DRENPA-3360 file (N, C-alpha, C; in nm, 2 decimals, always signed):
BEGIN
1 = XXXXXXXX = -3.85/-7.56/-1.06/-3.87/-7.49/-1.19/-3.92/-7.35/-1.17 ~ -3.85/-7.26/-1.24/-3.89/-7.12/-1.22/-4.03/-7.09/-1.27 ~ -4.10/-7.01/-1.20/-4.23/-6.97/-1.24/-4.23/-6.86/-1.35 ~ -4.31/-6.87/-1.45/-4.31/-6.77/-1.55/-4.36/-6.64/-1.50 ~ -4.30/-6.54/-1.55/-4.33/-6.40/-1.51/-4.46/-6.36/-1.57 ~ -4.55/-6.32/-1.48/-4.68/-6.27/-1.53/-4.67/-6.13/-1.58 ~ -4.73/-6.10/-1.69/-4.73/-5.97/-1.74/-4.81/-5.87/-1.65 ~ -4.76/-5.76/-1.62/-4.82/-5.66/-1.53/-4.92/-5.58/-1.60;
9 = XXXXXXXX = -5.03/-5.56/-1.52/-5.14/-5.48/-1.57/-5.11/-5.33/-1.56 ~ -5.01/-5.30/-1.47/-4.98/-5.16/-1.45/-4.92/-5.09/-1.57 ~ -4.97/-4.98/-1.61/-4.91/-4.91/-1.73/-4.77/-4.87/-1.70 ~ -4.69/-4.89/-1.81/-4.55/-4.85/-1.80/-4.54/-4.70/-1.81 ~ -4.47/-4.64/-1.71/-4.46/-4.49/-1.71/-4.35/-4.45/-1.81 ~ -4.38/-4.36/-1.89/-4.28/-4.32/-1.99/-4.17/-4.24/-1.92 ~ -4.05/-4.24/-1.98/-3.94/-4.16/-1.92/-3.97/-4.01/-1.93 ~ -3.92/-3.94/-1.83/-3.95/-3.80/-1.83/-3.89/-3.73/-1.95;
17 = XXXXXXXX = -3.97/-3.64/-2.01/-3.93/-3.57/-2.12/-3.87/-3.43/-2.09 ~ -3.85/-3.41/-1.96/-3.79/-3.29/-1.91/-3.66/-3.26/-1.98 ~ -3.64/-3.15/-2.04/-3.51/-3.13/-2.11/-3.40/-3.12/-2.01 ~ -3.29/-3.19/-2.04/-3.17/-3.18/-1.95/-3.10/-3.05/-1.98 ~ -3.07/-2.98/-1.87/-3.00/-2.85/-1.89/-2.86/-2.87/-1.95 ~ -2.83/-2.79/-2.05/-2.71/-2.80/-2.12/-2.61/-2.70/-2.06 ~ -2.49/-2.74/-2.06/-2.38/-2.65/-2.01/-2.35/-2.55/-2.12 ~ -2.35/-2.43/-2.08/-2.31/-2.32/-2.17/-2.17/-2.29/-2.16;
25 = XXXXXXXX = -2.11/-2.27/-2.27/-1.97/-2.23/-2.27/-1.95/-2.09/-2.22 ~ -1.85/-2.06/-2.14/-1.83/-1.92/-2.10/-1.79/-1.83/-2.22 ~ -1.84/-1.71/-2.20/-1.81/-1.61/-2.31/-1.66/-1.58/-2.32 ~ -1.62/-1.56/-2.44/-1.48/-1.53/-2.46/-1.45/-1.40/-2.40 ~ -1.34/-1.39/-2.33/-1.30/-1.26/-2.28/-1.22/-1.18/-2.38 ~ -1.24/-1.05/-2.39/-1.17/-0.97/-2.49/-1.02/-0.98/-2.47 ~ -0.95/-1.00/-2.59/-0.81/-0.99/-2.59/-0.74/-1.12/-2.55 ~ -0.82/-1.23/-2.51/-0.76/-1.35/-2.47/-0.71/-1.43/-2.59;
33 = XXXXXXXX = -0.76/-1.41/-2.71/-0.72/-1.49/-2.82/-0.58/-1.46/-2.86 ~ -0.53/-1.34/-2.82/-0.39/-1.31/-2.86/-0.29/-1.37/-2.76 ~ -0.34/-1.42/-2.65/-0.24/-1.47/-2.55/-0.23/-1.62/-2.57 ~ -0.11/-1.68/-2.54/-0.09/-1.82/-2.55/-0.17/-1.90/-2.45 ~ -0.20/-2.03/-2.48/-0.28/-2.11/-2.40/-0.23/-2.12/-2.26 ~ -0.10/-2.12/-2.24/-0.05/-2.14/-2.11/-0.08/-2.03/-2.01 ~ -0.12/-1.91/-2.06/-0.16/-1.80/-1.97/-0.28/-1.83/-1.89 ~ -0.38/-1.88/-1.96/-0.51/-1.92/-1.89/-0.48/-2.04/-1.79;
41 = XXXXXXXX = -0.39/-2.13/-1.84/-0.35/-2.24/-1.75/-0.28/-2.19/-1.63 ~ -0.19/-2.09/-1.65/-0.12/-2.04/-1.54/-0.21/-1.97/-1.44 ~ -0.30/-1.89/-1.49/-0.39/-1.82/-1.39/-0.48/-1.92/-1.32 ~ -0.52/-2.03/-1.39/-0.60/-2.13/-1.32/-0.52/-2.20/-1.21 ~ -0.39/-2.23/-1.25/-0.30/-2.30/-1.15/-0.27/-2.21/-1.03 ~ -0.26/-2.08/-1.06/-0.23/-1.98/-0.95/-0.35/-1.98/-0.85 ~ -0.47/-1.98/-0.90/-0.59/-1.99/-0.81/-0.59/-2.12/-0.74 ~ -0.56/-2.23/-0.81/-0.56/-2.37/-0.75/-0.46/-2.38/-0.64;
49 = XXXXXXXX = -0.34/-2.32/-0.67/-0.23/-2.33/-0.57/-0.27/-2.25/-0.44 ~ -0.34/-2.14/-0.46/-0.39/-2.06/-0.34/-0.48/-2.14/-0.26 ~ -0.57/-2.22/-0.33/-0.67/-2.30/-0.26/-0.60/-2.41/-0.18 ~ -0.50/-2.48/-0.25/-0.42/-2.58/-0.19/-0.35/-2.53/-0.06 ~ -0.29/-2.41/-0.07/-0.22/-2.35/+0.04/-0.31/-2.33/+0.16 ~ -0.44/-2.29/+0.13/-0.53/-2.27/+0.24/-0.57/-2.40/+0.31 ~ -0.58/-2.50/+0.22/-0.62/-2.64/+0.28/-0.50/-2.69/+0.36 ~ -0.38/-2.67/+0.32/-0.27/-2.72/+0.40/-0.26/-2.65/+0.53;
57 = XXXXXXXX = -0.28/-2.52/+0.53/-0.28/-2.44/+0.66/-0.39/-2.48/+0.75 ~ -0.51/-2.52/+0.70/-0.62/-2.56/+0.78/-0.61/-2.71/+0.82 ~ -0.52/-2.78/+0.76/-0.51/-2.92/+0.79/-0.60/-3.02/+0.72 ~ -0.68/-2.96/+0.62/-0.76/-3.05/+0.54/-0.69/-3.11/+0.43 ~ -0.72/-3.24/+0.40/-0.65/-3.30/+0.29/-0.69/-3.24/+0.15 ~ -0.59/-3.24/+0.06/-0.62/-3.19/-0.07/-0.70/-3.30/-0.15 ~ -0.80/-3.26/-0.22/-0.88/-3.35/-0.31/-0.79/-3.39/-0.43 ~ -0.79/-3.52/-0.45/-0.72/-3.57/-0.57/-0.57/-3.57/-0.55;
65 = XXXXXXXX = -0.52/-3.54/-0.43/-0.37/-3.53/-0.42/-0.32/-3.67/-0.42 ~ -0.22/-3.70/-0.50/-0.16/-3.83/-0.52/-0.03/-3.83/-0.44 ~ +0.03/-3.95/-0.43/+0.16/-3.96/-0.36/+0.28/-3.90/-0.43 ~ +0.27/-3.88/-0.56/+0.38/-3.83/-0.64/+0.34/-3.72/-0.73 ~ +0.43/-3.63/-0.77/+0.40/-3.53/-0.87/+0.39/-3.58/-1.01 ~ +0.31/-3.52/-1.10/+0.30/-3.56/-1.23/+0.44/-3.57/-1.30 ~ +0.47/-3.67/-1.37/+0.61/-3.68/-1.43/+0.63/-3.59/-1.54 ~ +0.52/-3.54/-1.60/+0.54/-3.45/-1.72/+0.60/-3.32/-1.67;
73 = XXXXXXXX = +0.56/-3.27/-1.56/+0.61/-3.14/-1.51/+0.76/-3.15/-1.48 ~ +0.80/-3.27/-1.43/+0.94/-3.30/-1.40/+1.03/-3.31/-1.52 ~ +0.97/-3.36/-1.63/+1.05/-3.38/-1.75/+1.07/-3.25/-1.83 ~ +0.97/-3.16/-1.83/+0.98/-3.04/-1.91/+1.03/-2.92/-1.82 ~ +1.15/-2.87/-1.85/+1.20/-2.76/-1.77/+1.11/-2.63/-1.77 ~ +1.05/-2.60/-1.88/+0.96/-2.48/-1.89/+0.84/-2.50/-1.79 ~ +0.79/-2.63/-1.80/+0.67/-2.65/-1.71/+0.71/-2.65/-1.56 ~ +0.83/-2.70/-1.53/+0.88/-2.69/-1.40/+0.90/-2.55/-1.35;
81 = XXXXXXXX = +0.96/-2.47/-1.44/+0.98/-2.32/-1.41/+0.85/-2.25/-1.38 ~ +0.75/-2.28/-1.47/+0.62/-2.21/-1.45/+0.56/-2.25/-1.32 ~ +0.57/-2.38/-1.28/+0.51/-2.43/-1.16/+0.58/-2.37/-1.04 ~ +0.72/-2.36/-1.04/+0.79/-2.30/-0.93/+0.75/-2.15/-0.91 ~ +0.74/-2.08/-1.02/+0.71/-1.94/-1.01/+0.57/-1.92/-0.96 ~ +0.47/-2.00/-1.01/+0.33/-1.99/-0.96/+0.32/-2.02/-0.81 ~ +0.39/-2.12/-0.77/+0.39/-2.15/-0.62/+0.45/-2.03/-0.54 ~ +0.56/-1.97/-0.59/+0.62/-1.87/-0.51/+0.53/-1.74/-0.52;
89 = XXXXXXXX = +0.46/-1.72/-0.62/+0.38/-1.60/-0.64/+0.24/-1.61/-0.56 ~ +0.21/-1.73/-0.52/+0.08/-1.75/-0.45/+0.08/-1.68/-0.32 ~ +0.00/-1.57/-0.31/-0.02/-1.50/-0.19/+0.08/-1.40/-0.16 ~ +0.20/-1.40/-0.23/+0.31/-1.30/-0.20/+0.37/-1.25/-0.33 ~ +0.36/-1.12/-0.36/+0.43/-1.07/-0.48/+0.58/-1.09/-0.47 ~ +0.64/-1.12/-0.58/+0.79/-1.14/-0.59/+0.84/-1.06/-0.71 ~ +0.97/-1.03/-0.70/+1.04/-0.96/-0.81/+1.09/-1.06/-0.91 ~ +1.12/-1.01/-1.02/+1.19/-1.10/-1.12/+1.32/-1.15/-1.07;
97 = XXXXXXXX = +1.39/-1.07/-1.00/+1.52/-1.12/-0.95/+1.50/-1.23/-0.85 ~ +1.40/-1.22/-0.76/+1.38/-1.32/-0.66/+1.34/-1.45/-0.73 ~ +1.26/-1.45/-0.83/+1.22/-1.57/-0.90/+1.33/-1.63/-0.98 ~ +1.41/-1.54/-1.04/+1.53/-1.59/-1.11/+1.63/-1.66/-1.02 ~ +1.65/-1.61/-0.90/+1.73/-1.68/-0.80/+1.67/-1.81/-0.76 ~ +1.54/-1.82/-0.74/+1.48/-1.95/-0.71/+1.49/-2.05/-0.82 ~ +1.48/-2.01/-0.94/+1.49/-2.10/-1.06/+1.63/-2.15/-1.07 ~ +1.73/-2.06/-1.05/+1.87/-2.10/-1.05/+1.90/-2.20/-0.95;
105 = XXXXXXXX = +1.85/-2.19/-0.83/+1.88/-2.28/-0.72/+1.82/-2.42/-0.75 ~ +1.71/-2.42/-0.83/+1.65/-2.55/-0.87/+1.70/-2.60/-1.00 ~ +1.81/-2.54/-1.05/+1.88/-2.59/-1.17/+1.80/-2.58/-1.29 ~ +1.72/-2.48/-1.31/+1.65/-2.45/-1.43/+1.75/-2.38/-1.53 ~ +1.76/-2.43/-1.65/+1.85/-2.37/-1.74/+1.82/-2.22/-1.76 ~ +1.93/-2.14/-1.77/+1.91/-1.99/-1.78/+1.82/-1.95/-1.89 ~ +1.84/-2.01/-2.01/+1.76/-1.96/-2.12/+1.61/-1.99/-2.10 ~ +1.58/-2.11/-2.04/+1.44/-2.14/-2.01/+1.38/-2.04/-1.90;
113 = XXXXXXXX = +1.46/-2.01/-1.80/+1.42/-1.92/-1.70/+1.39/-1.78/-1.75 ~ +1.48/-1.73/-1.84/+1.46/-1.60/-1.90/+1.33/-1.60/-1.98 ~ +1.30/-1.71/-2.06/+1.18/-1.71/-2.14/+1.05/-1.71/-2.05 ~ +1.05/-1.79/-1.95/+0.94/-1.80/-1.86/+0.92/-1.67/-1.79 ~ +1.02/-1.61/-1.73/+1.01/-1.49/-1.66/+0.96/-1.37/-1.75 ~ +1.01/-1.37/-1.87/+0.96/-1.27/-1.97/+0.81/-1.28/-2.00 ~ +0.77/-1.40/-2.01/+0.63/-1.43/-2.04/+0.54/-1.39/-1.92 ~ +0.59/-1.42/-1.80/+0.52/-1.38/-1.68/+0.51/-1.22/-1.67;
121 = XXXXXXXX = +0.61/-1.15/-1.71/+0.61/-1.01/-1.71/+0.51/-0.96/-1.81 ~ +0.50/-1.02/-1.93/+0.41/-0.98/-2.04/+0.26/-0.99/-1.99 ~ +0.23/-1.09/-1.91/+0.09/-1.10/-1.87/+0.06/-1.04/-1.73 ~ +0.16/-0.97/-1.68/+0.14/-0.89/-1.55/+0.16/-0.97/-1.42 ~ +0.20/-1.10/-1.43/+0.22/-1.18/-1.31/+0.35/-1.13/-1.23 ~ +0.44/-1.07/-1.31/+0.56/-1.01/-1.25/+0.56/-0.86/-1.28 ~ +0.57/-0.77/-1.19/+0.57/-0.63/-1.21/+0.66/-0.56/-1.11 ~ +0.79/-0.55/-1.14/+0.88/-0.49/-1.04/+0.85/-0.35/-1.00;
129 = XXXXXXXX = +0.80/-0.27/-1.10/+0.77/-0.13/-1.07/+0.66/-0.12/-0.96 ~ +0.55/-0.20/-0.98/+0.44/-0.20/-0.89/+0.49/-0.25/-0.75 ~ +0.57/-0.36/-0.76/+0.63/-0.41/-0.63/+0.70/-0.31/-0.55 ~ +0.79/-0.23/-0.62/+0.87/-0.13/-0.55/+0.79/-0.02/-0.50 ~ +0.69/+0.02/-0.57/+0.60/+0.13/-0.52/+0.53/+0.09/-0.40 ~ +0.47/-0.03/-0.40/+0.40/-0.08/-0.29/+0.49/-0.11/-0.17 ~ +0.61/-0.15/-0.19/+0.71/-0.17/-0.09/+0.74/-0.04/-0.01 ~ +0.77/+0.06/-0.09/+0.80/+0.19/-0.03/+0.68/+0.24/+0.06;
137 = XXXXXXXX = +0.56/+0.23/+0.00/+0.44/+0.28/+0.07/+0.42/+0.20/+0.20 ~ +0.44/+0.07/+0.20/+0.41/-0.01/+0.31/+0.52/+0.00/+0.42 ~ +0.65/-0.01/+0.38/+0.76/-0.01/+0.48/+0.78/+0.13/+0.54 ~ +0.75/+0.24/+0.46/+0.76/+0.37/+0.52/+0.66/+0.40/+0.63 ~ +0.53/+0.37/+0.60/+0.42/+0.39/+0.69/+0.42/+0.29/+0.80 ~ +0.46/+0.17/+0.77/+0.45/+0.06/+0.87/+0.57/+0.05/+0.97 ~ +0.69/+0.08/+0.91/+0.81/+0.07/+0.99/+0.89/+0.20/+1.00 ~ +0.84/+0.30/+0.93/+0.91/+0.43/+0.94/+1.04/+0.44/+0.87;
145 = XXXXXXXX = +1.07/+0.35/+0.77/+1.19/+0.35/+0.70/+1.21/+0.47/+0.61 ~ +1.33/+0.52/+0.60/+1.36/+0.63/+0.51/+1.41/+0.58/+0.37 ~ +1.43/+0.68/+0.28/+1.46/+0.64/+0.15/+1.59/+0.55/+0.14 ~ +1.69/+0.58/+0.22/+1.81/+0.50/+0.21/+1.79/+0.36/+0.24 ~ +1.72/+0.33/+0.35/+1.69/+0.19/+0.39/+1.60/+0.12/+0.29 ~ +1.50/+0.20/+0.24/+1.41/+0.14/+0.14/+1.48/+0.10/+0.02 ~ +1.57/+0.19/-0.03/+1.65/+0.15/-0.15/+1.73/+0.03/-0.13 ~ +1.79/+0.02/-0.01/+1.88/-0.10/+0.02/+1.79/-0.22/+0.02;
153 = XXXXXXXX = +1.68/-0.22/+0.07/+1.59/-0.34/+0.08/+1.55/-0.38/-0.06 ~ +1.51/-0.28/-0.15/+1.47/-0.32/-0.28/+1.58/-0.37/-0.36 ~ +1.70/-0.32/-0.35/+1.81/-0.38/-0.42/+1.84/-0.52/-0.38 ~ +1.83/-0.55/-0.26/+1.86/-0.69/-0.21/+1.75/-0.78/-0.27 ~ +1.64/-0.73/-0.31/+1.53/-0.81/-0.37/+1.54/-0.82/-0.52 ~ +1.65/-0.76/-0.57/+1.67/-0.78/-0.72/+1.60/-0.67/-0.80 ~ +1.55/-0.56/-0.75/+1.49/-0.46/-0.83/+1.60/-0.37/-0.89 ~ +1.58/-0.34/-1.02/+1.67/-0.27/-1.09/+1.69/-0.13/-1.04;
161 = XXXXXXXX = +1.81/-0.07/-1.05/+1.84/+0.06/-0.99/+1.75/+0.17/-1.03 ~ +1.71/+0.17/-1.16/+1.62/+0.28/-1.21/+1.49/+0.27/-1.15 ~ +1.44/+0.15/-1.13/+1.31/+0.13/-1.06/+1.31/+0.17/-0.92 ~ +1.43/+0.14/-0.85/+1.44/+0.17/-0.71/+1.44/+0.32/-0.70 ~ +1.51/+0.40/-0.78/+1.51/+0.54/-0.77/+1.38/+0.60/-0.79 ~ +1.31/+0.54/-0.89/+1.17/+0.59/-0.92/+1.08/+0.57/-0.80 ~ +1.09/+0.45/-0.73/+1.00/+0.42/-0.62/+1.03/+0.51/-0.50 ~ +1.16/+0.53/-0.46/+1.19/+0.60/-0.34/+1.16/+0.75/-0.37;
169 = XXXXXXXX = +1.16/+0.80/-0.49/+1.14/+0.94/-0.52/+1.00/+0.98/-0.49 ~ +0.91/+0.88/-0.48/+0.77/+0.92/-0.44/+0.75/+0.96/-0.30 ~ +0.86/+0.93/-0.22/+0.86/+0.97/-0.08/+0.90/+1.11/-0.06 ~ +0.81/+1.20/-0.02/+0.84/+1.34/-0.01/+0.93/+1.37/+0.10 ~ +1.03/+1.46/+0.09/+1.13/+1.49/+0.20/+1.06/+1.54/+0.32 ~ +0.95/+1.62/+0.30/+0.88/+1.68/+0.42/+0.81/+1.56/+0.49 ~ +0.76/+1.47/+0.42/+0.69/+1.35/+0.48/+0.79/+1.27/+0.56 ~ +0.91/+1.25/+0.50/+1.02/+1.17/+0.56/+1.06/+1.24/+0.69;
177 = XXXXXXXX = +1.08/+1.37/+0.69/+1.11/+1.44/+0.81/+1.00/+1.43/+0.92 ~ +0.88/+1.44/+0.88/+0.77/+1.43/+0.97/+0.77/+1.29/+1.04 ~ +0.80/+1.19/+0.96/+0.80/+1.05/+1.01/+0.92/+1.04/+1.11 ~ +1.03/+1.10/+1.08/+1.15/+1.10/+1.18/+1.11/+1.16/+1.31 ~ +1.04/+1.27/+1.30/+1.00/+1.34/+1.43/+0.90/+1.25/+1.51 ~ +0.81/+1.19/+1.44/+0.72/+1.10/+1.51/+0.79/+0.98/+1.58 ~ +0.89/+0.93/+1.51/+0.97/+0.82/+1.57/+1.04/+0.87/+1.70 ~ +1.10/+0.99/+1.69/+1.17/+1.04/+1.80/+1.08/+1.07/+1.92;
185 = XXXXXXXX = +0.96/+1.12/+1.89/+0.86/+1.15/+2.00/+0.82/+1.02/+2.07 ~ +0.81/+0.91/+1.99/+0.77/+0.79/+2.05/+0.88/+0.73/+2.14 ~ +1.00/+0.75/+2.10/+1.11/+0.69/+2.18/+1.17/+0.79/+2.29 ~ +1.13/+0.92/+2.28/+1.18/+1.02/+2.37/+1.16/+0.98/+2.52 ~ +1.03/+0.95/+2.55/+1.00/+0.92/+2.69/+1.07/+0.80/+2.74 ~ +1.10/+0.70/+2.65/+1.17/+0.58/+2.70/+1.31/+0.61/+2.74 ~ +1.37/+0.73/+2.69/+1.51/+0.76/+2.72/+1.52/+0.85/+2.84 ~ +1.40/+0.89/+2.90/+1.41/+0.98/+3.01/+1.48/+0.92/+3.13;
193 = XXXXXXXX = +1.57/+0.99/+3.19/+1.65/+0.94/+3.31/+1.78/+0.88/+3.27 ~ +1.80/+0.86/+3.14/+1.93/+0.82/+3.10/+2.03/+0.93/+3.09 ~ +2.16/+0.90/+3.10/+2.27/+1.00/+3.08/+2.25/+1.07/+2.94 ~ +2.27/+1.20/+2.94/+2.24/+1.27/+2.82/+2.31/+1.22/+2.69 ~ +2.44/+1.18/+2.71/+2.51/+1.12/+2.59/+2.45/+0.99/+2.54 ~ +2.41/+0.91/+2.64/+2.35/+0.78/+2.60/+2.21/+0.81/+2.53 ~ +2.15/+0.91/+2.58/+2.02/+0.95/+2.52/+2.03/+0.99/+2.38 ~ +2.13/+1.07/+2.36/+2.16/+1.12/+2.22/+2.19/+1.01/+2.13;
201 = XXXXXXXX = +2.28/+0.92/+2.17/+2.32/+0.81/+2.09/+2.20/+0.72/+2.05 ~ +2.12/+0.69/+2.15/+2.01/+0.60/+2.12/+1.91/+0.66/+2.02 ~ +1.88/+0.79/+2.03/+1.78/+0.85/+1.94/+1.84/+0.87/+1.80 ~ +1.96/+0.92/+1.79/+2.02/+0.93/+1.66/+2.05/+0.80/+1.60 ~ +2.09/+0.70/+1.68/+2.12/+0.57/+1.62/+1.99/+0.50/+1.57 ~ +1.88/+0.52/+1.64/+1.75/+0.47/+1.60/+1.71/+0.52/+1.46 ~ +1.73/+0.65/+1.44/+1.70/+0.70/+1.31/+1.80/+0.65/+1.20 ~ +1.92/+0.64/+1.24/+2.02/+0.60/+1.14/+1.99/+0.46/+1.09;
209 = XXXXXXXX = +1.95/+0.37/+1.18/+1.92/+0.23/+1.14/+1.80/+0.22/+1.05 ~ +1.72/+0.32/+1.05/+1.60/+0.33/+0.96/+1.63/+0.40/+0.83 ~ +1.76/+0.44/+0.81/+1.79/+0.50/+0.69/+1.79/+0.65/+0.68 ~ +1.77/+0.72/+0.79/+1.77/+0.86/+0.79/+1.92/+0.92/+0.78 ~ +1.94/+1.02/+0.71/+2.07/+1.08/+0.70/+2.11/+1.14/+0.84 ~ +2.24/+1.15/+0.85/+2.30/+1.20/+0.98/+2.25/+1.34/+1.01 ~ +2.25/+1.43/+0.90/+2.21/+1.56/+0.92/+2.06/+1.57/+0.97 ~ +1.98/+1.50/+0.90/+1.83/+1.50/+0.94/+1.82/+1.44/+1.08;
217 = XXXXXXXX = +1.89/+1.34/+1.11/+1.87/+1.28/+1.25/+1.91/+1.37/+1.36 ~ +2.03/+1.44/+1.34/+2.07/+1.54/+1.44/+1.97/+1.65/+1.46 ~ +1.92/+1.70/+1.34/+1.83/+1.81/+1.35/+1.70/+1.78/+1.42 ~ +1.65/+1.66/+1.39/+1.52/+1.62/+1.45/+1.54/+1.60/+1.60 ~ +1.65/+1.53/+1.64/+1.67/+1.51/+1.78/+1.69/+1.64/+1.86 ~ +1.77/+1.73/+1.79/+1.79/+1.86/+1.86/+1.66/+1.93/+1.88 ~ +1.57/+1.93/+1.78/+1.44/+1.99/+1.80/+1.36/+1.93/+1.91 ~ +1.36/+1.80/+1.92/+1.29/+1.73/+2.02/+1.34/+1.76/+2.16;
225 = XXXXXXXX = +1.47/+1.77/+2.18/+1.53/+1.79/+2.31/+1.51/+1.94/+2.35 ~ +1.52/+2.03/+2.25/+1.49/+2.17/+2.27/+1.35/+2.19/+2.32 ~ +1.25/+2.12/+2.26/+1.11/+2.13/+2.30/+1.09/+2.08/+2.44 ~ +1.17/+1.98/+2.48/+1.16/+1.92/+2.61/+1.23/+2.00/+2.72 ~ +1.32/+2.10/+2.67/+1.39/+2.18/+2.77/+1.53/+2.12/+2.80 ~ +1.57/+2.02/+2.72/+1.70/+1.95/+2.75/+1.81/+2.03/+2.67 ~ +1.93/+2.05/+2.74/+2.04/+2.12/+2.68/+2.09/+2.04/+2.56 ~ +2.12/+2.11/+2.45/+2.17/+2.04/+2.33/+2.31/+2.08/+2.30;
233 = XXXXXXXX = +2.38/+2.13/+2.40/+2.52/+2.17/+2.38/+2.61/+2.05/+2.34 ~ +2.59/+1.94/+2.42/+2.66/+1.82/+2.39/+2.63/+1.76/+2.26 ~ +2.50/+1.78/+2.22/+2.46/+1.73/+2.09/+2.54/+1.80/+1.98 ~ +2.56/+1.93/+1.99/+2.63/+2.01/+1.90/+2.78/+1.96/+1.89 ~ +2.84/+1.94/+2.01/+2.98/+1.89/+2.01/+2.99/+1.76/+1.95 ~ +2.89/+1.67/+1.98/+2.90/+1.53/+1.93/+2.88/+1.53/+1.78 ~ +2.79/+1.61/+1.73/+2.76/+1.61/+1.58/+2.88/+1.67/+1.51 ~ +2.95/+1.77/+1.56/+3.07/+1.82/+1.50/+3.18/+1.72/+1.50;
241 = XXX = +3.20/+1.65/+1.61/+3.31/+1.55/+1.62/+3.29/+1.43/+1.54 ~ +3.16/+1.40/+1.50/+3.14/+1.28/+1.41/+3.15/+1.31/+1.27 ~ +3.17/+1.44/+1.23/+3.18/+1.47/+1.09/+3.32/+1.44/+1.03;
% end
């Protein structure tokens, strides 16, 4: 038979009256009320996708990652299109043309793709003008590419012709010539000892592959060889014969 519980003489301690901290709502950001709800969701997903990418690269498992993707995103073409674009934009700027090609390969309807891409442009997630300007700056100083090569690369990435012309116009002709001279100076020593004709072909061809015009390439190579004391008579004959 169970023993009756004796009442305790110890006083019952009252629950703590310490106020529980309340979560405060974040202040509204100016201008956000005019944007659709999906904009905030897209920005949050972009940040989350960046975090997931870092975890995958580090080998850490994703928290809450399930075996299958949410079925809602698969059923809604617009949601699928937004998800595809956000994943492609994570860590790497893309042009509208590149994203449109990716959506087309994934069989997103054209009208849905146009709507989603236009909205991404409205909120600044896609900016072809900024992409083109940054591309020219980076590729010219990093690889020594001239305007012709830069324009070709931008067109292959779907940048409109007007934006391409505007971007390459920021490259000053004097700066372009100075870069060509620096490229020749770096390669000049490596051609020492070669037959003169082979030397000329290598230097002029190197500039041509980087998009420099034939006239500028011949002029820069001629100046470099003159400064070195190399005869440029064959260069004159070769340049005339190639016209």
